[in-house]
C-alpha positions in Angstrom: 96.2 42.6 74.8 93.6 40.7 74.9 90.2 42.0 73.8 87.4 42.3 76.0 83.8 42.0 75.1 81.7 45.1 76.0 77.5 45.3 76.0 76.1 48.8 75.1 72.1 49.0 75.3 69.9 51.1 73.7 67.8 52.2 70.9 69.4 51.5 67.2 69.4 53.4 64.2 71.1 53.1 60.7 71.8 49.5 61.4 73.8 47.5 58.7 74.1 44.1 59.9 73.8 42.4 56.6 74.7 44.0 53.9 77.9 46.1 54.0 77.0 50.3 54.1 78.7 52.6 51.5 81.9 52.5 53.1 82.1 48.8 52.9 81.6 47.9 56.4 78.7 46.6 58.6 77.6 49.3 60.9 75.5 50.4 63.8 74.0 53.6 65.2 73.1 53.2 68.8 71.5 55.8 71.4 72.9 54.3 74.6 71.2 54.1 77.6 72.8 56.6 80.6 74.5 53.5 82.1 76.0 52.5 78.7 76.7 56.4 78.0 79.1 56.2 81.3 80.8 53.3 80.2 81.6 54.4 77.0 82.8 57.9 78.4 85.3 55.6 80.9 86.3 53.8 77.2 86.9 57.4 75.6 89.0 58.2 78.6 90.9 55.0 77.9 91.7 56.5 74.3 88.6 55.1 72.3 88.5 57.5 69.3 84.6 57.1 68.6 82.7 60.1 69.2 79.4 61.3 70.7 77.2 62.9 68.3 74.0 64.4 69.1 70.7 65.0 66.8 67.2 65.7 67.4 67.2 62.0 69.0 69.8 62.4 71.6 73.4 61.6 71.8 74.3 58.4 69.9 77.8 56.4 68.7 78.5 54.4 65.4 80.5 51.2 65.6 81.4 49.2 62.7 83.1 45.9 61.7 85.0 45.3 58.6 84.8 42.7 56.0 88.4 42.2 56.1 91.5 43.8 58.3 95.7 44.2 57.9 97.0 42.8 61.1 100.8 42.6 60.7 101.0 42.1 57.2 98.2 39.6 57.3 94.7 39.8 56.1 92.1 38.2 58.6 88.6 38.3 57.4 85.2 38.8 59.5 82.0 37.4 59.4 79.1 39.8 59.2 77.8 40.4 63.0 75.5 37.9 64.4 72.0 39.1 65.0 69.8 37.3 67.7 66.5 37.9 69.7 66.1 38.0 73.3 65.6 34.1 73.3 69.1 33.7 71.7 67.4 32.8 68.3 69.4 33.6 65.4 67.4 36.6 63.3 67.5 38.1 59.7 69.3 41.4 60.2 66.9 43.1 57.8 64.1 42.9 60.0 65.2 45.4 62.4 64.0 48.8 62.3 64.9 52.1 63.9 63.9 52.6 67.2 64.5 48.9 68.3 65.6 48.2 71.8 68.7 46.4 71.7 72.3 45.2 73.2 75.5 45.7 71.0 78.2 43.9 71.8 81.6 45.6 71.1 85.1 43.8 71.3 87.5 45.7 73.1 90.8 46.1 72.2 93.9 48.7 73.2 97.6 48.6 72.7 100.2 46.6 75.1 102.2 49.3 77.5 105.3 48.4 75.4 103.3 49.0 72.1 104.9 52.3 69.7 101.7 53.0 69.0 98.9 53.8 71.6 95.2 53.2 70.8 91.9 51.9 71.7 89.2 50.7 69.9 86.3 48.9 69.3 84.7 46.3 66.5 81.2 45.7 66.4 80.4 41.9 67.3 77.0 41.0 67.7 73.3 42.6 68.4 70.9 40.9 70.7 67.1 42.6 69.7 65.2 43.0 73.2 62.1 44.8 71.6 61.8 44.7 67.5 60.3 47.8 65.8 59.5 46.1 62.2 61.7 47.7 59.5 59.7 49.8 56.9 61.7 50.4 54.0 59.6 53.4 53.0 60.2 55.3 55.9 63.6 54.0 57.5 65.4 54.7 54.2 69.3 55.3 54.9 69.9 57.9 52.3 66.8 60.2 53.9 66.3 61.3 57.0 63.5 59.7 59.5 60.5 61.9 59.9 60.0 61.1 63.2 62.7 61.0 65.8 63.7 57.7 67.6 63.0 58.2 71.4 66.1 57.9 73.1 66.2 56.3 77.3 
């Protein structure tokens, strides 16, 4: 089945758009808007395995993009996700701080009706930053919890 692109809006946290995370993939955690939560719940009803989680900032979901994936014994390589500002200009993914208002574009794909294995999945494709909160390394260290919570929608 052909993949489709889905846009999820919300506030971002724990973003690895340039360097790979400790699991060797690019990743993003988003606190979605109520409209995006509804869309994600519909995708979960279709079989999406990503899970909603909750912390002091609210409900969130994480997505990733592997640098390479094996499909039918062939290796497919992927570039890092494209990061743009609201005007469409490519920006440095290192500058995005927790709480930035973003749109995460996901490539959604699922098994064909005749497929032996049934699945539905999303691959992080790109990111648009609508309102940038600057990244502050002293506060937003990935290995330590953030002192102030991200305010969701």
